[in-house]
N, C-alpha and C positions, 0 to 999 in steps of 0.2 A: 767831269764827266766820266765815268767812267766805262768800259766795254767790256764786260765778259766774254771770252769765243767759249761755247760749250757746245756740246756736239750729241747727234743726237740721232736715235734712230731712225730706219730709213721706213719705220709705220708710223713712228711718231709725226714725222714730218710728209710723210702722204696724211694725217690723219690734217695733220690742217694744211691743208695744198688743193684742194678741190683737183685742179692740171696733174699732179702729181697721186689723188686715187685714184683717177680716170687712164693712171697708162699704169702701174699695176693691174686696177681689174682684169688690164687688157693682155696687160703680161700675164697674171693669171688665169686666164681665159685660153688663149694663148698652148698653154702648157701645158694647161688642156684637155686644148683638142686630140695634141703632140701623143700626150699619153691614152689617148681612147682609139688613136686611131694600129699602134704601136705594133699589134696584132697584128695587121693587116700588111704591114713591112716586113719587104725579109732581114731575116735574120739577119742575115750580113751586108745588111744598108742601115736597120735602125741607129747604127753609132753619126754614120754622115746624115742625120736628119737633122736637123734644130728647128726648132719650133721657134716663129719669124713673127710679123706684123699683124695686127688686124687694120685693115677700112675694111669700112662699115661694113659690108659680104665682101670682101675680099678678105683675102688669107694666106701668108706665105708662106713658103716651107724654105729654107736656108740647107743647102744642097752643101758637103760637101767637094762634088763631081763633079763633072760632064756629066759618067757613064751611070753615077746614080740619080739626077736627074732627069737622062730616057728615062729609065725606069722605072722612077717617080712617079715623072708620064703620062707613062701605061694604067699607074695605077690610079691617078688622077677620079674614074667615075665612082669608081668603087670609092673610094678616100669621101671625095662624097654627101654621098647617097649613106655610109655609116654614117659620115658628120650629121646629117638631117636624122638622123631615125634618135641618133641622140636632142632631142631640140636645137644645133646649134641652125642659122641659118646660114651659110654658106655656098654666095652661088657661084664661083669663084675660087679657085686655089690657085696660085700662083706660083711660081717659081724658080730661084738665086741661083746663082751657082757661088760659093765664096770662097774665093780660092785663100788660102792657107800664108801669107808672106812666110818664106823659108829664109831664115837672118838667123 
């Protein structure tokens, strides 16, 4: 029996796997949410904010540093309200500071 290795694209793999398909959908949804709120985030902070995981009605934003997290924390009510007007059910937005390693 000869096994052949062949590569597939992420799209092909996600079509064949319900778990990967769901993960892809959640990732796309998270990126769309971030795009929706970009105009509410101060321009100087936009590059410090990344889309994070969605867990039920809780969405996570990944931040580069604690200062960005402090400012975004002040904006959370407006961000949640904006997302609701766009049709997303978001009861909470979690903030996680993701420290970059300096290697």
